[in-house]
Each structure stands twice: as C-alpha cells, then as structure tokens.
C-alpha positions as CSV (number, residue, x, y, z in Angstrom):
1,X,31.5,22.2,44.8
2,X,28.5,20.1,46.1
3,X,26.0,22.8,45.5
4,X,27.5,23.4,41.9
5,X,27.0,19.5,41.4
6,X,23.6,19.5,42.8
7,X,22.4,22.6,40.5
8,X,23.9,20.7,37.7
9,X,22.1,17.5,38.2
10,X,18.9,19.6,38.9
11,X,19.5,21.4,35.5
12,X,20.0,18.0,33.8
13,X,16.9,16.5,35.3
14,X,15.1,19.6,33.9
15,X,16.5,19.0,30.4
16,X,15.6,15.4,30.5
17,X,12.1,16.0,31.8
18,X,11.3,18.6,28.8
19,X,13.7,18.6,26.1
20,X,11.5,20.9,24.1
21,X,13.5,24.0,24.9
22,X,16.7,22.6,23.9
23,X,15.4,21.5,20.6
24,X,13.7,24.9,19.9
25,X,17.2,26.5,20.8
26,X,18.9,24.3,18.4
27,X,16.4,24.7,15.7
28,X,16.7,28.5,15.9
29,X,20.3,28.4,15.7
30,X,20.3,26.1,12.7
31,X,18.0,28.7,10.9
32,X,20.4,31.5,12.0
33,X,23.3,29.6,10.5
34,X,21.4,29.2,7.3
35,X,20.5,32.6,7.0
36,X,24.3,33.6,7.2
37,X,25.0,30.7,4.5
38,X,22.4,32.6,2.2
39,X,24.1,36.0,2.6
40,X,27.5,34.5,2.0
41,X,26.3,32.7,-1.2
42,X,24.4,35.7,-2.4
43,X,27.6,37.9,-2.0
44,X,29.7,35.4,-3.9
45,X,27.1,35.2,-6.9
46,X,26.9,38.8,-7.0
47,X,30.6,39.1,-7.4
48,X,30.8,36.4,-9.9
49,X,33.5,34.6,-7.9
50,X,32.6,31.2,-8.9
51,X,33.7,32.0,-12.4
52,X,37.2,32.9,-11.2
53,X,37.5,29.7,-9.5
54,X,36.9,27.9,-12.5
55,X,33.1,26.6,-12.3
56,X,30.7,26.8,-15.3
57,X,27.9,28.1,-12.9
58,X,26.7,28.9,-9.4
59,X,25.0,25.6,-9.0
60,X,28.2,23.6,-9.9
61,X,30.3,25.6,-7.5
62,X,27.8,25.2,-4.8
63,X,27.4,21.5,-5.4
64,X,31.0,20.9,-5.3
65,X,31.5,23.3,-2.2
66,X,28.6,21.9,0.0
67,X,28.4,18.4,-1.3
68,X,24.6,18.8,-1.4
69,X,22.4,17.5,-4.2
70,X,21.9,19.6,-7.4
71,X,18.1,20.3,-6.3
72,X,19.2,21.5,-2.8
73,X,21.8,23.8,-4.3
74,X,19.2,25.4,-6.8
75,X,16.8,26.0,-3.9
76,X,19.7,27.7,-2.0
77,X,20.6,30.0,-4.8
78,X,17.0,30.7,-5.3
79,X,16.5,31.5,-1.5
80,X,19.7,33.6,-1.6
81,X,18.5,35.9,-4.4
82,X,14.9,36.1,-3.6
83,X,15.2,36.7,0.2
84,X,16.9,40.1,-0.6
85,X,13.6,41.4,-1.7
86,X,11.9,40.6,1.6
87,X,13.5,42.5,4.3
88,X,11.2,41.9,7.1
89,X,11.2,38.1,6.2
90,X,14.9,38.2,6.0
91,X,15.3,39.5,9.6
92,X,12.6,37.1,10.9
93,X,14.4,34.0,9.5
94,X,17.8,35.4,10.5
95,X,16.3,35.6,14.0
96,X,15.6,31.9,13.8
97,X,11.7,32.5,13.8
98,X,10.7,31.2,10.4
99,X,10.8,27.5,9.3
100,X,12.8,27.1,6.0
101,X,9.9,25.4,4.3
102,X,7.8,28.5,4.9
103,X,10.6,30.5,3.6
104,X,10.9,28.4,0.5
105,X,7.2,28.7,-0.2
106,X,7.6,32.7,0.0
107,X,10.5,32.5,-2.4
108,X,8.3,30.5,-4.9
109,X,5.6,33.1,-4.3
110,X,7.7,36.2,-5.0
111,X,8.0,37.2,-8.6
112,X,8.4,40.6,-10.4
113,X,4.7,40.5,-11.4
114,X,3.8,40.6,-7.6
115,X,6.8,42.4,-6.1
116,X,4.7,45.5,-5.5
117,X,2.0,43.7,-3.7
118,X,4.3,41.5,-1.9
119,X,6.0,44.5,-0.6
120,X,2.8,46.0,0.6
121,X,1.8,42.8,2.4
122,X,5.1,41.7,3.6
123,X,4.2,42.2,7.3
124,X,1.3,40.1,7.1
125,X,3.1,37.6,5.2
126,X,5.7,37.4,7.7
127,X,3.3,37.2,10.6
128,X,1.8,34.0,9.0
129,X,5.2,32.5,8.3
130,X,6.1,33.0,12.0
131,X,3.1,31.7,13.4
132,X,1.6,29.1,11.3
133,X,2.8,25.4,10.6
134,X,3.8,24.6,7.0
135,X,0.5,23.1,5.8
136,X,-1.6,25.8,7.2
137,X,0.9,28.3,5.8
138,X,0.7,27.1,2.3
139,X,-2.9,27.4,2.3
140,X,-3.0,30.9,3.2
141,X,-0.1,31.7,1.0
142,X,-2.0,30.3,-1.9
143,X,-5.0,32.1,-1.1
144,X,-2.8,35.3,-1.2
145,X,-1.2,34.5,-4.5
146,X,-4.5,33.8,-6.2
147,X,-5.7,37.2,-5.3
148,X,-2.3,38.9,-6.0
149,X,-1.8,37.5,-9.5
150,X,-4.9,35.5,-10.5
151,X,-3.7,35.4,-14.2
152,X,-0.5,33.7,-13.0
153,X,-2.4,31.1,-11.0
154,X,-4.7,30.4,-14.0
155,X,-1.8,29.7,-16.1
156,X,-0.2,27.7,-13.4
157,X,-3.4,25.7,-12.8
158,X,-3.4,24.9,-16.5
159,X,0.2,24.1,-16.6
160,X,-0.1,21.6,-14.0
161,X,-3.1,20.0,-15.7
162,X,-1.3,19.9,-19.0
163,X,1.6,18.1,-17.3
164,X,-0.5,15.2,-15.8
165,X,0.6,11.7,-16.8
166,X,0.7,8.1,-15.9
167,X,2.9,5.3,-16.7
168,X,2.3,1.6,-16.7
169,X,4.9,-0.8,-17.2
170,X,5.5,-4.5,-17.0
171,X,8.4,-6.0,-15.3
172,X,10.3,-9.4,-16.2
173,X,8.8,-11.1,-13.5
174,X,5.5,-10.4,-14.3
175,X,4.9,-7.7,-11.7
176,X,4.2,-4.0,-12.8
177,X,5.4,-0.7,-12.1
178,X,3.1,2.5,-12.2
179,X,4.2,6.2,-11.7
180,X,2.9,9.4,-12.7
181,X,2.0,13.0,-12.0
182,X,-1.4,14.5,-11.0
183,X,-2.8,17.9,-10.9
184,X,-3.9,19.1,-7.4
185,X,-7.7,18.4,-7.9
186,X,-7.0,14.8,-9.3
187,X,-4.5,14.1,-6.6
188,X,-6.9,15.3,-3.9
189,X,-9.6,12.9,-5.3
190,X,-7.4,10.0,-5.8
191,X,-5.5,10.4,-2.3
192,X,-9.0,10.7,-0.4
193,X,-10.1,7.5,-2.5
194,X,-7.0,5.6,-1.5
195,X,-7.3,6.6,2.1
196,X,-11.0,5.7,2.2
197,X,-10.1,2.1,0.9
198,X,-6.9,1.6,2.9
199,X,-8.0,1.8,6.5
200,X,-6.3,-1.1,8.4
201,X,-8.6,-3.5,9.9
202,X,-8.2,-5.4,13.2
203,X,-5.2,-7.5,13.5
204,X,-4.0,-5.9,10.0
205,X,-0.5,-7.2,9.0
206,X,-0.1,-5.4,5.6
207,X,2.1,-2.4,5.6
208,X,0.6,1.1,4.7
209,X,2.3,0.9,1.1
210,X,0.7,-2.7,0.5
211,X,-2.8,-1.3,1.8
212,X,-2.5,1.7,-0.9
213,X,-1.7,-0.8,-3.5
214,X,-4.7,-2.8,-2.6
215,X,-6.9,0.1,-2.4
216,X,-6.0,1.4,-6.1
217,X,-6.8,-2.3,-7.1
218,X,-9.9,-2.3,-5.4
219,X,-10.6,1.3,-7.1
220,X,-10.1,-0.2,-10.5
221,X,-12.6,-3.2,-9.5
222,X,-15.3,-0.9,-8.3
223,X,-14.9,1.4,-11.6
224,X,-15.1,-1.6,-13.8
225,X,-18.0,-3.2,-12.0
226,X,-20.0,0.3,-12.5
227,X,-19.1,0.8,-16.3
228,X,-21.1,-0.4,-19.1
229,X,-23.6,-2.3,-17.0
230,X,-26.0,-4.1,-18.9
231,X,-29.7,-3.2,-18.0
232,X,-31.0,-5.6,-15.6
233,X,-27.6,-6.6,-14.3
234,X,-26.1,-5.4,-11.2
235,X,-22.6,-6.4,-11.7
236,X,-20.0,-6.3,-14.2
237,X,-16.7,-8.3,-13.7
238,X,-13.6,-6.8,-15.2
239,X,-12.7,-8.7,-18.6
240,X,-9.6,-10.5,-17.7
241,X,-9.2,-13.8,-19.7
242,X,-7.6,-16.5,-17.8
243,X,-6.6,-19.9,-20.0
244,X,-5.4,-22.9,-18.3
245,X,-5.5,-26.6,-19.1
246,X,-8.5,-28.1,-17.2
247,X,-6.5,-30.8,-15.3
248,X,-4.2,-28.2,-13.9
249,X,-7.1,-26.0,-13.0
250,X,-8.8,-29.0,-11.1
251,X,-5.6,-29.9,-9.4
252,X,-4.2,-26.6,-8.7
253,X,-1.0,-27.3,-10.3
254,X,1.1,-25.8,-13.3
255,X,0.3,-22.5,-14.5
256,X,-2.0,-20.6,-16.9
257,X,-2.2,-17.2,-18.7
258,X,-4.0,-14.2,-18.0
259,X,-4.7,-12.0,-21.1
260,X,-6.2,-8.3,-21.2
261,X,-6.4,-6.1,-24.0
262,X,-2.8,-5.0,-23.6
263,X,-0.8,-7.7,-22.1
264,X,-0.2,-11.4,-21.3
265,X,1.1,-12.6,-18.1
266,X,1.8,-16.3,-16.9
267,X,0.2,-17.0,-13.4
268,X,0.1,-20.0,-11.0
269,X,-2.9,-22.4,-11.2
270,X,-4.0,-21.2,-7.8
271,X,-4.4,-17.7,-9.0
272,X,-6.9,-18.8,-11.7
273,X,-8.7,-21.0,-9.2
274,X,-9.3,-17.9,-7.1
275,X,-10.7,-15.8,-10.2
276,X,-12.6,-18.9,-11.1
277,X,-14.6,-18.6,-7.9
278,X,-16.7,-16.0,-9.5
279,X,-16.5,-15.4,-13.1
280,X,-18.0,-16.4,-16.5
281,X,-16.6,-19.8,-17.6
282,X,-16.1,-20.8,-21.3
283,X,-15.0,-24.4,-22.3
284,X,-13.0,-24.5,-25.5
285,X,-11.4,-27.4,-27.4
286,X,-8.0,-27.0,-29.3
287,X,-6.2,-29.3,-31.7
288,X,-2.6,-30.4,-30.9
289,X,-1.4,-27.4,-32.6
290,X,-3.5,-25.0,-30.1
291,X,-6.2,-23.9,-32.7
292,X,-9.4,-23.4,-31.2
293,X,-12.0,-25.9,-32.9
294,X,-15.1,-25.7,-30.3
295,X,-15.9,-22.8,-28.1
296,X,-18.6,-23.5,-25.6
297,X,-21.4,-21.3,-24.3
298,X,-20.6,-18.8,-21.5
299,X,-21.9,-19.7,-18.0
300,X,-22.0,-17.5,-14.9
301,X,-20.7,-19.2,-11.9
302,X,-22.5,-17.4,-9.6
303,X,-25.6,-15.4,-11.2
304,X,-26.8,-12.1,-10.2
305,X,-30.0,-13.2,-8.3
306,X,-27.7,-15.7,-6.3
307,X,-25.3,-12.8,-5.7
308,X,-28.3,-10.6,-4.4
309,X,-28.8,-13.2,-2.1
310,X,-25.5,-13.4,-0.6
311,X,-25.3,-9.6,-0.6
312,X,-28.9,-9.6,1.7
313,X,-27.2,-12.3,4.0
314,X,-23.7,-11.1,4.3
315,X,-23.9,-7.3,3.6
316,X,-20.1,-7.4,2.8
317,X,-16.8,-9.4,3.4
318,X,-17.3,-11.9,6.1
319,X,-13.9,-12.2,7.1
320,X,-13.5,-11.3,11.0
321,X,-12.6,-7.6,11.2
322,X,-13.2,-6.7,7.6
323,X,-15.9,-4.0,6.5
324,X,-15.6,-3.8,2.6
325,X,-19.1,-3.7,1.3
326,X,-20.8,-6.5,-0.8
327,X,-20.2,-4.4,-4.1
328,X,-16.5,-4.8,-3.9
329,X,-16.5,-8.5,-2.9
330,X,-16.4,-11.8,-4.8
331,X,-18.6,-14.9,-4.1
332,X,-16.2,-17.6,-2.9
333,X,-17.0,-21.2,-2.9
334,X,-16.2,-23.0,0.4
335,X,-15.7,-26.1,-1.6
336,X,-14.6,-25.2,-5.1
337,X,-17.0,-26.1,-7.8
338,X,-14.2,-27.8,-9.7
339,X,-13.9,-29.9,-6.5
340,X,-17.6,-30.9,-6.6
341,X,-18.6,-28.0,-4.6
342,X,-22.1,-26.9,-5.3
343,X,-23.0,-23.1,-6.1
344,X,-25.6,-22.5,-3.8
345,X,-25.9,-20.1,-0.5
346,X,-24.7,-22.7,1.9
347,X,-21.2,-23.2,0.1
348,X,-20.8,-19.4,-0.9
349,X,-19.7,-16.5,1.1
350,X,-18.5,-13.0,0.1
351,X,-15.0,-12.1,0.3
352,X,-13.3,-8.9,-0.4
353,X,-10.4,-9.1,-2.9
354,X,-7.6,-8.9,-0.3
355,X,-9.1,-11.6,1.8
356,X,-10.0,-14.0,-1.0
357,X,-6.6,-13.7,-2.4
358,X,-5.1,-14.5,1.0
359,X,-7.1,-17.4,1.3
360,X,-6.3,-18.8,-2.0
361,X,-2.6,-17.8,-2.1
362,X,-1.8,-18.6,1.6
363,X,-3.8,-21.8,1.8
364,X,-6.5,-20.7,4.3
365,X,-9.8,-22.8,4.1
366,X,-13.4,-22.2,4.9
367,X,-15.7,-24.8,6.0
368,X,-19.5,-24.4,5.7
369,X,-21.5,-25.3,8.9
370,X,-25.0,-24.6,7.4
371,X,-27.5,-21.7,7.6
372,X,-25.0,-19.3,6.6
373,X,-22.4,-19.9,9.2
374,X,-18.7,-20.9,8.3
375,X,-15.5,-21.7,10.0
376,X,-12.1,-20.2,8.9
377,X,-9.2,-22.4,9.2
378,X,-5.9,-20.8,9.1
379,X,-2.6,-22.6,7.4
380,X,-1.1,-22.6,11.2
381,X,-3.9,-24.9,12.4
382,X,-6.0,-22.5,14.2
383,X,-9.8,-22.0,13.5
384,X,-12.5,-19.4,14.3
385,X,-15.8,-18.5,13.1
386,X,-16.4,-16.1,10.1
387,X,-18.4,-12.9,11.1
388,X,-22.2,-14.3,11.4
389,X,-24.7,-13.6,8.6
390,X,-26.7,-10.4,9.1
391,X,-30.0,-11.9,8.2
392,X,-31.0,-15.4,7.7
393,X,-31.9,-16.8,4.2
394,X,-35.5,-17.4,4.8
395,X,-37.7,-14.5,5.8
396,X,-39.1,-14.6,9.4
397,X,-42.5,-15.8,9.8
398,X,-44.9,-13.1,10.9
399,X,-47.6,-14.7,13.0
400,X,-50.3,-12.5,14.0
401,X,-49.8,-10.7,17.3
402,X,-51.8,-12.1,20.3
403,X,-54.9,-9.7,21.1
404,X,-54.3,-7.7,23.9
405,X,-57.0,-7.6,26.8
406,X,-58.8,-4.4,27.0
407,X,-58.2,-2.7,30.4
408,X,-61.5,-0.9,32.0
409,X,-61.2,2.9,31.9
410,X,-61.8,4.7,35.1
411,X,-65.3,5.1,35.8
412,X,-66.5,2.1,33.7
413,X,-69.2,-0.2,35.1
414,X,-67.8,-3.4,36.2
C-alpha cells in the first residue's frame, strides 16, 4: 500500500513538473472526438435526416442540436463534407495529429477545380499539416494554391480588393467609430505602420488598443504633413478649424468648436489651447448675430525657421523615454503665448501628439530652465528633467588647434 502511494505521488510530481504530455494527450483526444463528430454529421446530412426531424436546413438542425453559433455550424458542415475527399488527411486528423485550424485551411483549399492536383499532392499536404504550426502552414498552403489554380487565386485576389471598405461614423458624445475591410496587401501595410508607431515606451501606461489608436492618429498626421507641401515650406499642419471665444481660450474655460470639411464637434477649451500651441491663428470679429464682420490675417505661431531650430536642438519628442521623431511633433509653449509666453526657443519644446495631449488634458506642466533645458512637473507633485537637448542652440566655437611640437626623427642632428 505504501509503495503504491509513493508511486502515485511520484507520478503526480512528474505531471506537475511537466504538464505538456497531459495537455498533448488531451488535445489529441479532442481532435479524435471532433473527427467522430464530423463522420456522424456527414452521415446524417447524406441521409437527409434533418428534414424528417422538421428542420429547414442542416445548419438549423446542427445549431439547435449543438448550441454552437451559426458560423461554427457552417464550418462543421463544410469540414464534414470536404474531409471525405481527403482520405490521408482524414486518417491523420482522426489520430489527433492535425490541428483543426490546419484542417479548416485544407477544406477551404479543396475545390472541384483542384481535386485532381489535391489528390496527387495529398501526402505532401498531410505532412505539412502535421508538422507545421498554423501560421507557417497557411503560408505554404497559399503557395500551393497559387500553383494549383492560378486563375482562382487571381480571381480571389481581385474579389478581396473589390470588397475593401472603410467606414467612419460620429457618435453622440463626439467620439468616432472606425471599421473596415482591407485586402491582404493593404492590411499588411497598415499593420506594419501601426506596429512601428505603437511600440511601448519606458513606463508605458496605455493599453495596446490605445497605442494602436494613437498610432493611427499619428499616421494621419504624418500623411497630412507630407501632402501638398508648399515649395520652401517643411510642414503642413492638418486643416482643422477650431473656433472659440478669446476669453474662454485665454482662461481655459468653457468650450469651442472644431470644424473639418465633413464634421463639427464641440470640445473643451483646453483641447483648443493645446492645438493653439503650434498652429495658424486668425482673428475675426462677429456681430451679435454671429456674422463675421472682420477677418484678420493668418499668423503662424511657430514659423518654419523656428521649428527647424527646435528640430536641430531636440531631434524629437523631449518627453522622458519617448523616441517619436521631430517631424511628428508639435512645438509646445512652456508658458502659453495666451498667458504672455514668448515664442522663442527657450520657451518652446518639441512634444509628440500623445505627450502633448497628455500634458494639456492631464494638467502636467513644463518649466523652462534656460539653454534648452526644461523641468517636467506631474499633476501629482513630482518633477523630473526632460530629455536633454541634443545640441546647443549656438554652434560651438572652433578655436585653432595648438601647434604640435615636431619630434626629431631618428638620425637627425641634435
């Protein structure tokens, strides 16, 4: 009895030390049960028994019988039918050796147009499905499909391209919703751009989805900054018109209106103060009915030469731990020009969109120390230095190098 107990304890310790064999065995068992289910479903559908049970379709019967979603039921019916044309793959799946995700890809690949080629290559396809994880398997299977049925792949690619769509809608609270469908090439391009712009920085507090949303916004800013650039200019700010009463803007109270070509949104005054850090400013006067009676000349708050000076000094966002380049940054006034702050380098610092937004909306502040150095003050009362400037504003003096004494060569007369 004691020996059996000890053996059981040792077996349990082995299981706890490495649970992989147990999980592998359970996974293969699930696949075998799934294979049995597919055979049963296929037999019932072939006999048409769901009609005699009063169901309009096999999908309705399976939905009611299993409680799974309609989409899952349709996948099950497809697998149950198409796996009958893949005897080698069916046997391997019934043995628990092929993941269902790979089986689904094989079912999608099998059509009457490629049935002969599929039968010829089934042993090779089975080997891939057994040995490769799903991502790698999809890649080699897609390559096989292109060679097996190039006309179908061309048609599929065109259908995917034609089905592309993007929808933008405004919600009642002023937020917006974006959803769409991209063809594989466009998806890869957008995904890579978002990935490159959404890398977490040190001390990151944003969620992954928030970083992706910020990356998409940054992509729009970069695109607008590089479209229709006037010769001799190096920046083009997105054309978003913010309208607010001057007193509300100066006090940071109340709200204003943001207008684009397609929409109008009410926003807090602090949002427009952030936008006003680096923008074109127009003064216009209205009568009591709101009609514009005087429209002032546009003035650039931060001129392009001044921005170039900041670019040379800062090289990008100065927020600690941030590496966003200068071309994607705004020039922030440490003391806002609305509060009497001067638009000169010692009062300006480059911040990326996210940190500029954070500073204004979460009530951080930046204090200039001179010579391009700044202190960052949090709303919690803590302070730290912004990343130091890359170079000083004044070029270093280049005094002539001191003359080096000539050493005598061997054999020279003393």
